[in-house]
MARVEXTI-636803 format. One line per field, with one value per residue (C-alpha): residue in three letters; x, y, z. Coordinates in Angstrom, 3 decimals, always signed. Example, Ala and Ser with C-alpha at 12.3 -4.5 7.8 and 13.67 -1.06 7.14 Angstrom:
residu (ALA, SER)
xx (+12.300, +13.670)
yy (-4.500, -1.060)
zz (+7.800, +7.140)
END
This chain:
residu (UNK, UNK, UNK, UNK, UNK, UNK, UNK, UNK, UNK, UNK, UNK, UNK, UNK, UNK, UNK, UNK, UNK, UNK, UNK, UNK, UNK, UNK, UNK, UNK, UNK, UNK, UNK, UNK, UNK, UNK, UNK, UNK, UNK, UNK, UNK, UNK, UNK, UNK, UNK, UNK, UNK, UNK, UNK, UNK, UNK, UNK, UNK, UNK, UNK, UNK, UNK, UNK, UNK, UNK, UNK, UNK, UNK, UNK, UNK, UNK, UNK, UNK, UNK, UNK, UNK, UNK, UNK, UNK, UNK, UNK, UNK, UNK, UNK, UNK, UNK, UNK, UNK, UNK, UNK, UNK, UNK, UNK, UNK, UNK, UNK, UNK, UNK, UNK, UNK, UNK, UNK, UNK, UNK, UNK, UNK, UNK, UNK, UNK, UNK, UNK, UNK, UNK, UNK, UNK, UNK, UNK, UNK, UNK, UNK, UNK, UNK, UNK, UNK, UNK, UNK, UNK, UNK, UNK, UNK, UNK, UNK, UNK, UNK, UNK, UNK, UNK, UNK, UNK, UNK, UNK, UNK, UNK, UNK, UNK, UNK, UNK, UNK, UNK, UNK, UNK, UNK, UNK, UNK, UNK, UNK, UNK, UNK, UNK, UNK, UNK, UNK, UNK, UNK, UNK, UNK, UNK, UNK, UNK, UNK, UNK, UNK, UNK, UNK, UNK, UNK, UNK, UNK, UNK, UNK, UNK, UNK, UNK, UNK, UNK, UNK, UNK, UNK, UNK, UNK, UNK, UNK, UNK, UNK, UNK, UNK, UNK, UNK, UNK, UNK, UNK, UNK, UNK, UNK, UNK, UNK, UNK, UNK, UNK, UNK, UNK, UNK, UNK, UNK, UNK, UNK, UNK, UNK, UNK, UNK, UNK, UNK, UNK, UNK, UNK, UNK, UNK, UNK, UNK, UNK, UNK, UNK, UNK, UNK, UNK, UNK, UNK, UNK, UNK, UNK, UNK, UNK, UNK, UNK, UNK, UNK, UNK, UNK, UNK, UNK, UNK, UNK, UNK, UNK, UNK, UNK, UNK, UNK, UNK, UNK, UNK, UNK, UNK, UNK, UNK, UNK, UNK, UNK, UNK, UNK, UNK, UNK, UNK, UNK, UNK, UNK, UNK, UNK, UNK, UNK, UNK, UNK, UNK, UNK, UNK, UNK, UNK, UNK, UNK, UNK, UNK, UNK, UNK, UNK, UNK, UNK, UNK, UNK, UNK, UNK, UNK, UNK, UNK, UNK, UNK, UNK, UNK, UNK, UNK, UNK, UNK, UNK, UNK, UNK, UNK, UNK, UNK, UNK, UNK, UNK, UNK, UNK, UNK, UNK, UNK, UNK, UNK, UNK, UNK, UNK, UNK, UNK, UNK, UNK, UNK, UNK, UNK, UNK, UNK, UNK, UNK, UNK, UNK, UNK, UNK, UNK, UNK, UNK, UNK, UNK, UNK, UNK, UNK, UNK, UNK, UNK, UNK, UNK, UNK, UNK, UNK, UNK, UNK, UNK, UNK, UNK, UNK, UNK, UNK, UNK, UNK, UNK, UNK, UNK, UNK, UNK, UNK, UNK, UNK, UNK, UNK, UNK, UNK, UNK, UNK, UNK, UNK, UNK, UNK, UNK, UNK, UNK, UNK, UNK, UNK, UNK, UNK, UNK, UNK, UNK, UNK, UNK, UNK, UNK, UNK, UNK, UNK, UNK, UNK, UNK, UNK, UNK, UNK, UNK, UNK, UNK, UNK, UNK, UNK, UNK, UNK, UNK, UNK, UNK, UNK, UNK, UNK, UNK, UNK, UNK, UNK, UNK, UNK, UNK, UNK, UNK, UNK, UNK, UNK, UNK, UNK, UNK, UNK, UNK, UNK, UNK, UNK, UNK, UNK, UNK, UNK, UNK, UNK, UNK, UNK, UNK, UNK, UNK, UNK, UNK, UNK, UNK, UNK, UNK, UNK, UNK, UNK, UNK, UNK, UNK, UNK, UNK, UNK, UNK, UNK, UNK, UNK, UNK, UNK, UNK, UNK, UNK, UNK, UNK, UNK, UNK, UNK, UNK, UNK, UNK, UNK, UNK, UNK, UNK, UNK, UNK, UNK, UNK, UNK, UNK, UNK, UNK, UNK, UNK, UNK, UNK, UNK, UNK, UNK, UNK, UNK, UNK, UNK, UNK, UNK, UNK, UNK, UNK, UNK, UNK, UNK, UNK, UNK, UNK, UNK, UNK, UNK, UNK, UNK, UNK, UNK, UNK, UNK, UNK, UNK, UNK, UNK, UNK, UNK, UNK, UNK, UNK, UNK, UNK, UNK, UNK, UNK, UNK, UNK, UNK, UNK, UNK, UNK, UNK, UNK, UNK, UNK, UNK, UNK, UNK, UNK, UNK, UNK, UNK, UNK, UNK, UNK)
xx (+103.070, +99.844, +96.175, +93.592, +89.728, +88.476, +84.830, +84.078, +84.859, +87.581, +85.158, +83.525, +87.150, +88.062, +84.593, +84.886, +88.458, +87.993, +84.652, +82.011, +84.019, +87.170, +86.199, +86.581, +89.590, +91.342, +89.959, +91.136, +94.567, +95.523, +94.111, +91.383, +88.818, +88.095, +87.801, +85.104, +86.111, +86.191, +90.025, +92.382, +96.444, +98.969, +99.048, +102.559, +103.095, +103.811, +101.901, +99.454, +96.690, +96.852, +94.423, +94.271, +93.096, +88.902, +88.705, +90.470, +88.833, +85.724, +86.328, +86.806, +83.527, +81.732, +83.380, +83.213, +79.765, +79.259, +79.205, +82.925, +83.829, +86.455, +90.156, +92.909, +95.493, +98.196, +100.872, +100.715, +102.174, +102.474, +100.348, +99.395, +99.403, +97.093, +98.047, +101.521, +100.535, +102.152, +100.106, +100.667, +104.467, +104.550, +103.369, +105.104, +108.531, +107.606, +107.143, +110.153, +111.622, +109.967, +111.703, +107.976, +110.147, +106.664, +104.830, +103.860, +102.628, +99.847, +99.137, +96.557, +98.620, +101.623, +103.221, +103.592, +103.321, +99.770, +99.191, +102.947, +103.847, +106.711, +108.324, +111.059, +111.588, +114.571, +116.737, +114.300, +112.545, +109.258, +106.530, +102.688, +101.242, +102.501, +105.872, +107.147, +107.267, +107.964, +110.241, +109.079, +109.319, +111.533, +107.885, +107.403, +109.788, +108.860, +108.631, +112.421, +113.307, +112.759, +114.275, +117.370, +117.278, +116.766, +119.945, +117.501, +118.358, +120.209, +119.264, +122.141, +123.596, +121.360, +118.315, +117.728, +117.091, +119.688, +118.222, +120.691, +121.440, +120.520, +116.880, +115.760, +113.970, +116.402, +115.920, +113.206, +111.182, +107.806, +106.569, +103.125, +101.993, +99.841, +99.628, +101.333, +104.540, +106.066, +106.758, +108.545, +106.417, +102.689, +100.837, +99.916, +102.087, +101.921, +98.143, +97.662, +97.352, +98.298, +94.765, +95.724, +98.994, +97.913, +95.120, +97.967, +99.797, +96.182, +95.815, +99.000, +99.240, +95.608, +97.366, +100.395, +98.217, +96.300, +99.121, +100.500, +96.922, +96.409, +93.750, +93.004, +94.899, +98.294, +97.142, +97.784, +94.952, +96.938, +99.827, +101.123, +99.507, +96.294, +95.909, +97.552, +95.119, +92.641, +89.359, +87.748, +84.828, +86.904, +88.525, +84.317, +83.455, +86.028, +85.099, +81.176, +81.775, +83.594, +86.986, +85.052, +82.305, +85.500, +86.881, +83.665, +83.396, +86.796, +86.793, +89.246, +87.647, +91.245, +90.927, +94.801, +93.869, +90.771, +92.849, +95.618, +93.169, +91.095, +94.337, +95.462, +92.388, +92.302, +96.087, +96.085, +92.521, +90.910, +88.064, +87.232, +87.636, +83.628, +83.607, +86.304, +85.891, +87.880, +89.610, +91.210, +91.884, +93.258, +95.435, +96.840, +98.662, +98.727, +100.611, +103.768, +104.414, +107.989, +107.160, +110.669, +110.527, +106.534, +107.356, +106.422, +108.561, +110.619, +109.798, +112.071, +111.610, +113.050, +113.055, +111.033, +108.488, +107.564, +108.556, +111.728, +110.462, +108.512, +111.217, +112.919, +109.748, +109.748, +113.257, +113.279, +110.715, +112.225, +110.471, +107.626, +105.975, +103.881, +102.324, +98.676, +97.226, +94.057, +92.318, +88.804, +87.372, +89.132, +87.179, +87.958, +88.768, +86.753, +83.515, +82.685, +85.678, +87.378, +90.253, +90.763, +93.006, +92.597, +91.850, +92.766, +91.317, +93.638, +92.876, +95.603, +95.148, +96.556, +95.241, +92.379, +93.639, +92.757, +94.567, +94.050, +96.513, +96.358, +97.770, +97.811, +96.857, +95.750, +96.609, +94.127, +95.789, +93.362, +90.517, +86.896, +85.069, +87.135, +88.304, +84.407, +83.943, +86.511, +85.431, +83.402, +79.645, +78.491, +81.330, +80.538, +76.695, +77.640, +79.956, +77.339, +79.356, +78.160, +81.334, +79.554, +81.082, +78.575, +79.826, +79.646, +82.376, +84.367, +84.576, +86.936, +88.386, +89.247, +92.278, +94.272, +98.153, +100.318, +103.395, +104.566, +108.183, +110.064, +112.691, +113.812, +112.648, +109.987, +110.444, +110.158, +109.579, +110.497, +111.143, +112.598, +111.456, +111.367, +110.241, +107.023, +105.025, +101.336, +99.359, +96.837, +93.912, +93.580, +91.804, +94.710, +97.405, +100.479, +103.194, +106.771, +110.045, +111.319, +114.747, +115.054, +116.204, +119.615, +120.243, +119.700, +117.788, +118.059, +117.714, +115.568, +112.798, +109.464, +106.936, +104.248, +101.423, +98.126, +94.740, +91.984, +88.804, +86.347, +83.241, +79.433, +78.918, +82.131, +80.346, +79.248, +82.663, +84.442, +82.570, +83.015, +86.524, +87.198, +85.315, +87.698, +90.634, +93.866, +93.719, +91.307, +92.774, +96.376, +94.831, +93.444, +96.317, +98.262, +95.852, +96.474, +100.175, +99.945, +98.347, +101.572, +103.601, +102.654, +105.416, +105.085, +103.005, +105.811, +108.217, +106.618, +108.123, +105.619, +102.251, +101.179, +98.451, +97.163, +93.092, +92.976, +89.561, +89.732, +92.842, +92.711, +89.873, +88.394, +87.860, +84.120, +82.531, +81.809, +83.528, +86.623, +85.118, +82.715, +81.915, +81.704, +85.454, +86.721, +84.681, +86.802, +89.845, +89.440, +90.202, +88.161, +89.526, +92.875, +92.050, +93.732, +92.915, +95.927, +94.934, +94.604, +91.098, +90.837, +91.850, +90.441, +93.859, +95.989, +99.223, +102.564, +102.878, +99.002, +99.528, +102.844, +101.283, +98.257, +100.658, +102.952, +99.392, +98.443, +101.399, +102.158, +98.190, +99.546, +103.035, +103.692)
yy (+118.279, +118.127, +119.466, +116.730, +116.977, +115.709, +114.043, +116.887, +120.603, +121.946, +123.531, +119.843, +118.640, +121.076, +120.604, +116.697, +117.228, +120.078, +121.141, +124.117, +126.873, +126.194, +127.261, +130.616, +130.191, +128.244, +130.789, +133.876, +132.219, +131.073, +133.755, +131.683, +132.953, +130.381, +127.723, +125.756, +125.041, +121.495, +121.796, +121.860, +123.199, +120.909, +117.440, +115.609, +112.891, +109.878, +109.060, +106.187, +105.642, +102.537, +101.088, +98.144, +94.836, +95.264, +92.616, +89.823, +91.308, +90.887, +87.061, +86.283, +87.716, +86.217, +82.820, +83.225, +83.298, +80.042, +76.653, +74.973, +71.816, +70.615, +69.522, +68.061, +70.419, +70.587, +72.113, +72.449, +74.983, +75.923, +79.763, +81.210, +85.258, +86.595, +90.391, +91.620, +95.152, +96.764, +94.592, +91.096, +91.461, +92.467, +89.186, +87.208, +89.190, +88.347, +85.147, +84.171, +85.404, +83.648, +80.405, +79.608, +78.974, +76.672, +79.917, +81.813, +85.009, +85.574, +88.528, +89.587, +92.158, +92.275, +94.415, +94.072, +96.854, +98.256, +101.648, +102.027, +100.860, +102.388, +103.108, +103.850, +105.036, +106.710, +106.446, +108.009, +106.317, +107.625, +106.906, +106.003, +106.053, +106.550, +108.332, +109.129, +107.642, +109.653, +109.008, +106.199, +106.642, +104.364, +102.636, +101.154, +98.322, +96.073, +98.798, +99.908, +96.894, +96.396, +99.469, +98.435, +95.520, +97.392, +99.673, +103.249, +104.152, +102.512, +102.860, +104.739, +103.787, +106.770, +104.975, +107.455, +106.685, +107.941, +107.776, +107.722, +111.354, +110.031, +108.914, +112.132, +114.352, +116.996, +120.699, +122.674, +120.215, +121.893, +124.848, +126.582, +128.762, +131.674, +135.561, +134.450, +133.258, +130.344, +130.658, +127.625, +125.891, +124.085, +127.103, +129.655, +132.475, +135.030, +135.287, +135.463, +138.116, +137.843, +137.113, +134.155, +133.263, +133.446, +131.061, +128.720, +128.613, +127.855, +124.837, +123.686, +123.612, +121.741, +119.125, +119.005, +118.465, +116.155, +114.088, +113.441, +112.975, +109.139, +107.478, +105.856, +102.041, +104.776, +104.227, +107.204, +109.266, +108.895, +106.768, +104.568, +101.878, +102.509, +99.239, +100.703, +104.007, +104.311, +103.524, +105.409, +107.459, +110.580, +108.972, +107.395, +111.016, +112.412, +109.693, +110.751, +114.339, +115.718, +117.932, +120.500, +120.350, +120.082, +123.218, +125.314, +123.793, +124.796, +128.408, +127.755, +130.089, +131.113, +130.706, +129.581, +127.220, +125.574, +125.067, +123.466, +120.873, +120.265, +119.947, +117.273, +115.632, +114.983, +114.519, +111.276, +110.237, +111.280, +113.170, +116.568, +117.832, +118.031, +114.142, +113.399, +111.477, +114.703, +111.352, +110.837, +114.279, +114.973, +111.268, +112.750, +115.680, +114.428, +111.320, +112.001, +115.024, +114.441, +114.025, +115.924, +118.741, +119.034, +118.947, +116.682, +114.087, +114.471, +112.596, +109.805, +109.325, +107.725, +108.504, +105.736, +106.544, +103.331, +101.560, +101.438, +99.829, +97.718, +96.400, +95.813, +93.706, +91.611, +90.898, +87.690, +85.862, +85.163, +82.955, +82.550, +85.573, +85.046, +87.830, +87.521, +85.219, +85.921, +83.701, +83.096, +80.867, +79.686, +76.450, +74.142, +70.437, +69.649, +72.239, +71.081, +72.211, +75.924, +74.739, +72.051, +73.173, +74.922, +74.792, +78.009, +78.085, +80.565, +81.428, +83.023, +86.349, +85.954, +82.745, +81.819, +78.470, +77.084, +75.333, +74.860, +74.697, +73.758, +75.505, +75.399, +78.987, +82.123, +85.687, +87.390, +91.093, +92.391, +94.807, +93.581, +94.238, +91.739, +89.569, +89.192, +87.192, +85.160, +82.867, +79.924, +80.864, +77.987, +77.734, +80.830, +80.023, +76.418, +78.658, +81.343, +84.170, +87.033, +89.218, +92.512, +95.294, +98.222, +101.107, +103.567, +101.695, +100.004, +103.362, +103.263, +107.272, +107.696, +108.859, +109.868, +109.925, +111.415, +110.736, +114.530, +114.222, +117.565, +118.193, +121.257, +122.881, +125.642, +129.264, +129.940, +132.811, +133.536, +130.394, +127.146, +123.777, +121.352, +117.768, +118.774, +121.585, +122.428, +125.199, +126.143, +127.460, +124.572, +121.146, +118.721, +117.942, +119.213, +117.131, +115.640, +116.016, +112.020, +114.047, +116.050, +113.687, +112.787, +116.347, +117.142, +120.600, +121.479, +119.655, +117.011, +115.746, +113.542, +115.433, +112.952, +115.036, +113.798, +114.141, +112.781, +112.768, +113.157, +112.226, +111.403, +108.956, +107.420, +104.306, +107.228, +109.173, +105.832, +105.092, +108.842, +108.697, +105.288, +106.663, +109.675, +109.234, +109.883, +112.951, +114.235, +113.468, +114.697, +118.182, +118.137, +117.585, +120.307, +122.645, +122.654, +122.440, +125.664, +127.599, +127.801, +127.337, +128.929, +127.411, +123.832, +122.461, +122.893, +120.930, +117.701, +114.873, +112.271, +112.236, +108.953, +108.852, +105.648, +105.298, +104.407, +103.458, +101.393, +104.103, +103.424, +103.256, +106.619, +107.623, +108.866, +110.406, +107.219, +104.627, +104.220, +102.774, +100.741, +97.332, +96.137, +97.125, +95.502, +92.163, +92.769, +91.917, +88.633, +85.601, +82.789, +79.187, +79.591, +82.347, +85.475, +89.254, +91.951, +95.315, +98.788, +99.411, +97.388, +100.469, +102.761, +104.652, +103.975, +104.327, +102.253, +101.762, +100.327, +98.279, +97.008, +96.214, +94.165, +92.680, +91.557, +91.014, +88.305, +86.419, +86.672, +85.121, +81.763, +81.453, +82.825)
zz (+72.301, +70.783, +70.995, +71.660, +72.194, +75.437, +75.813, +79.070, +78.675, +80.875, +83.121, +83.965, +84.545, +86.831, +88.654, +88.734, +90.456, +92.545, +92.784, +90.591, +93.235, +91.906, +88.050, +88.505, +90.460, +87.574, +85.439, +86.988, +87.398, +84.219, +82.492, +80.514, +79.686, +77.595, +80.465, +79.265, +75.704, +74.688, +73.118, +75.594, +75.257, +74.691, +75.965, +76.088, +73.425, +75.989, +79.113, +80.099, +82.633, +84.873, +87.709, +90.117, +88.496, +88.442, +85.591, +87.845, +90.887, +89.253, +88.305, +91.731, +92.716, +90.609, +91.063, +94.474, +94.373, +92.721, +94.340, +94.835, +93.304, +95.801, +93.992, +95.590, +96.574, +94.476, +97.518, +101.215, +103.390, +107.063, +106.028, +102.891, +103.155, +100.828, +99.358, +99.474, +100.127, +103.623, +105.611, +104.101, +103.686, +107.255, +107.914, +106.136, +106.944, +110.771, +110.036, +108.497, +111.684, +113.828, +111.516, +109.646, +105.913, +104.571, +103.441, +100.249, +99.781, +96.933, +94.715, +92.516, +91.132, +89.257, +91.320, +95.375, +97.713, +97.256, +97.569, +98.823, +95.383, +93.338, +89.843, +88.017, +84.399, +82.728, +85.730, +88.077, +90.931, +91.923, +94.251, +93.313, +96.517, +99.734, +100.211, +103.638, +107.339, +110.429, +112.812, +114.772, +118.874, +120.816, +122.297, +119.066, +119.020, +116.378, +113.635, +115.301, +115.151, +111.135, +110.679, +112.273, +110.180, +107.510, +107.974, +108.393, +111.980, +115.011, +118.479, +120.101, +123.936, +125.409, +123.800, +121.633, +117.652, +114.945, +111.577, +108.628, +107.515, +103.699, +104.812, +107.082, +104.693, +103.346, +103.873, +102.412, +103.423, +102.297, +100.871, +100.387, +97.278, +98.020, +97.767, +94.241, +95.662, +97.161, +101.101, +103.273, +105.784, +105.357, +107.159, +104.897, +107.428, +104.592, +104.982, +108.585, +111.087, +114.258, +115.528, +113.386, +114.939, +117.699, +117.360, +115.578, +118.915, +120.831, +118.404, +118.736, +122.910, +122.965, +120.730, +123.251, +126.306, +124.156, +123.574, +126.567, +128.283, +128.978, +130.838, +134.316, +132.508, +131.781, +127.846, +125.966, +123.791, +120.807, +120.243, +117.324, +116.779, +117.177, +119.005, +122.200, +122.474, +124.793, +124.375, +127.101, +126.989, +126.288, +123.274, +122.344, +121.941, +120.128, +117.351, +117.714, +116.271, +112.852, +113.124, +112.178, +114.909, +117.506, +115.927, +115.942, +119.507, +120.580, +119.015, +116.238, +113.761, +111.797, +108.112, +107.836, +110.728, +109.323, +105.749, +107.424, +109.335, +106.252, +104.253, +106.892, +106.698, +102.935, +102.910, +105.492, +105.024, +101.852, +103.485, +104.071, +108.136, +108.542, +106.973, +109.255, +112.964, +115.608, +116.839, +113.829, +112.755, +116.499, +116.305, +112.964, +114.846, +118.710, +117.769, +116.306, +119.048, +120.137, +123.866, +125.030, +121.910, +121.563, +118.005, +115.171, +114.472, +112.114, +108.497, +106.287, +102.929, +99.732, +95.736, +95.569, +98.729, +100.930, +97.822, +99.660, +103.255, +100.805, +98.759, +102.649, +103.818, +100.321, +100.402, +102.681, +100.250, +97.041, +95.333, +97.975, +96.839, +93.780, +91.624, +89.673, +91.660, +92.739, +95.690, +94.843, +98.216, +101.568, +102.976, +105.763, +104.963, +107.798, +107.941, +111.573, +113.046, +113.428, +113.493, +110.969, +107.803, +104.777, +101.113, +99.436, +95.790, +93.352, +89.947, +87.939, +86.644, +83.588, +82.488, +84.284, +85.509, +89.114, +91.723, +95.328, +98.216, +101.479, +104.450, +108.649, +108.607, +106.462, +107.177, +104.457, +104.288, +101.748, +102.393, +104.345, +101.386, +99.383, +102.652, +103.290, +99.773, +100.313, +103.268, +102.253, +102.794, +104.195, +106.230, +107.769, +107.692, +110.153, +112.593, +112.749, +111.813, +109.588, +108.709, +107.893, +105.962, +106.855, +104.840, +107.068, +109.123, +106.220, +103.834, +101.162, +99.345, +95.542, +94.805, +91.754, +91.327, +88.528, +87.756, +85.492, +84.065, +83.235, +81.021, +83.512, +86.381, +86.177, +87.218, +90.994, +92.864, +96.287, +98.094, +96.055, +95.209, +98.056, +98.939, +99.367, +97.548, +98.274, +96.287, +99.109, +96.499, +94.850, +95.618, +95.006, +97.967, +96.190, +94.751, +95.645, +94.198, +93.949, +93.050, +96.294, +98.135, +95.786, +96.017, +92.370, +92.416, +88.767, +85.748, +85.070, +87.713, +87.632, +90.176, +92.427, +92.121, +94.381, +94.750, +97.130, +95.976, +99.630, +98.537, +101.032, +97.880, +97.317, +94.820, +92.737, +92.937, +91.992, +88.814, +87.458, +88.138, +86.200, +83.024, +82.857, +79.955, +80.092, +78.228, +80.517, +83.684, +81.883, +81.587, +84.968, +86.325, +83.993, +85.268, +88.599, +88.589, +86.180, +89.439, +91.045, +87.663, +84.783, +82.417, +83.442, +80.388, +78.128, +80.251, +80.407, +78.546, +79.764, +82.120, +83.834, +86.056, +88.648, +89.663, +92.898, +93.184, +96.254, +97.777, +101.722, +104.324, +105.590, +109.391, +109.292, +111.867, +114.547, +112.794, +114.690, +117.697, +115.941, +117.615, +113.562, +113.185, +116.277, +115.653, +112.224, +113.327, +115.017, +113.444, +111.980, +113.376, +111.761, +109.345, +110.633, +108.980, +108.860, +106.927, +107.836, +106.924, +110.930, +112.282, +109.947, +109.621, +106.196, +107.762, +107.265, +110.813, +110.848, +107.948, +109.588, +113.176, +111.532, +109.732, +112.514, +115.034, +112.849, +112.402, +116.123, +116.240, +113.983, +115.451, +118.950)
END
């Protein structure tokens, strides 16, 4: 541990991460009169700051703006998948299941998984992003089939789903720090009045009613995957208002409930409740309600988070998966035809060497703000197609994730460390414990800490976040952990952090049913699209479904 000078004061770090209102809380909770000091407390001797490959991304952007120099293809494939996140890997997995062998997956980064990637160090596995998956409902047959193939679950003779016990989140599942100690569950019951509890009961009854609702065509209002949801006017009306406005209209004023709903919006969408489409806010709760029990579906998790599922999707690929490959342009071999074979210009992100592949089909499994730059501009113009990415529809939030290595566990008050651990007063999303699922409740562990950064001007936030140093981020993370664990600083042996500048699509008010989003799902000739921003909801189930849909468009 050592003391290091920061570019910003501790007060400024708190304001940047959690807002100006949090300064007083940190000062009072940490007992720190010198919250504005420019010198931090002790920081770990080991750690690094990671981020997505912006350098290669900018090279791609610059190259795509230049006229294309024709080059003879060095390889030909039936299908090229661009992007090895969950959507791209799902597309490849489904293509291979259908017997398509001539397939290759190209990934810009040197790691697969996108925001579901994981890491390992000194015997520990831990997530760098998404870290759980609710048990699917039986009617989501494609996902049930995949999980059955992975050995995660099986379908019983009565059609019920049986999850292998080691994959179900073990107890205690979650806890919250409020009123100076830990309590079980995420609802802050410790500070709830009888009136608050009655309002919570009424809120849950509303959710159960919405979960059971069907439109005149029999489509549920909320279901996974979202493309099977109702698009009736009632659903569209919910998208036109914020989750906060819906709460106001239904007279949900309880502070503990409002906190829980706001936390849910930040947790799944990277937005505050007043920024989130009410449709998306209600979807978070209602889409996962078990129709029999009326409770939320059980959760599955792994020490590596959803990196476990990423590895299962990638397993059949072998050398058909190529890393460090940046696709800079997709062009037709015959610009006069929409269904012509395609040429894909690829740049090695390390050497800068260029090559060209030919393919009958291309599946673009990257966000729209990148995908729209890959398609040859002259080709799009000749077809009369303009792929818009308006920022009010395709908005992307920034996240900060840190993996904090501990030599031993901090002292606890009342309720023991759980899988998911949240501090009510904090602006962060808390942390998950990497060794919880292994039954290792004592000794060293890794805590994966999450911070979504809601913003009305996300581009400004991205720039500010990318300018921060490892020392500043480490100090921010540790100060937040100290709110519930005053002794944790001395236990930290290493702190690695990841900046996700474009972590996930944000379902802002009016964006879910915007016609531009639907149009972006449609193929352009033999180019097909698969990414969670096509539905506006960044969930594994959505990425998996978009990949499957794109594969079926190509090969069904």
